[in-house]
N, C-alpha and C positions, 0 to 999 in steps of 0.2 A: 613475634617481631622478626622482621627480615634482616638478614645480614648481607652487606654488600662488600664483596672482595675489592680490595684496592682503595677503599675510602679510608683516609686518615685525616679526620677532622679534629677540630679543637673546640671544646666547651670553655666558655669564660663566665666568670661571675663578676658582675659590675657593681661597684659600691658607690654610695653617696654618703659622705661624712662617716665612713667606716662601716656602714650598714648595707648589706646586700639588697639591691633593688631590682636587678635584672640578671638574666642569663642569656647567652647567645651561643650559637653553634655555626661554624663555617668550615668549609673545605678550601684549602689553599690551592689545590690542583686536582680537579675532578678527573676521573678516568675517561669520561666522555669527550672532554675538550681541552684538558690540561689548564683550565681557567679556574679562578676562585668562584665559589658558590656560597651564598648565604643560605643556611639551613633554617634558622629561626632566631627571633629575638622575643623573649618573654619578659614583660615588666610587671612587677607587683601591681595589683589592682589599684591600690591607694596612691601609686606613683605615676599612673598613666596620664597622658595628655599634658605632660610637663617637658616634652622634648628629649626625654632620656633615650628612647629608641632611635630617634633621628641622630642624636649625638653619637650613639654606638655605631650606627651605620656610617657616619662620617669618619669616625676613627678607624674602623675596619677598612674603609675605602682608601684612606690615606696610607695605611700599612700596605695594602695591595699595590698601590701606585709606587711607593718607595721600592717595592720589590720588582718593579718593571712591568706590572700588569696594566693593561689598557682598559679593562672592563671587569665587572663582577656580575654574576648571573644569579637568578633566583627562579624557583618554580612554585606555582601556587595552583591549587585546584581552581578550575575556571569559575566556580560559583562562590569562592571565598572573596567577596567584594571588599570587606574591610582590609584584609591583608594586601590585596592588589592595589587598593586606594592608597594605603600607607606606602607601599613600594613606589607608586607613581609620585607621591609627595616627596619621596627621597631621591627622585631623579631617575628612577627606572623607567624604561620604555618597553612596550610589547615587542618581543622578538619573533615568536611563533607559538603555535600550540602543538602539543604532543599527546598522544594516547598512551596510557600505560595501565594494563589490567582493567580495561573498561572505563577508566576515568580520564577525563580531558584536563590537561594542565596547561596553564598559561606560562610560557617561558619568557622571563623578563631580563633585560640587560641594563646595567647602569654604566655608561661610559665614564672612565676616570680621566679627567682633564689634567 
């Protein structure tokens, strides 16, 4: 496992009726651009396709906006179509691609209105 100096992210457990249904990880200010980045959202298999991940993304975006941010970023391996499609459905747009250790990543951005 790699360790990244300067990253101070936050893991959250999300509950529905007091039962954990999802976890997420985000960074409020990445060393690369001092902007918030979404790391991941993982939803229990039996709870998927019910809008939970979208609701989490919306809540995180609202928090970033309240703190004065104008956008949130995410990176996804270029061939991870499900994850990039989800991000697109949540209002993310393609920003650019980047190479890292031989792998191409799609960098996406969600403007916060």
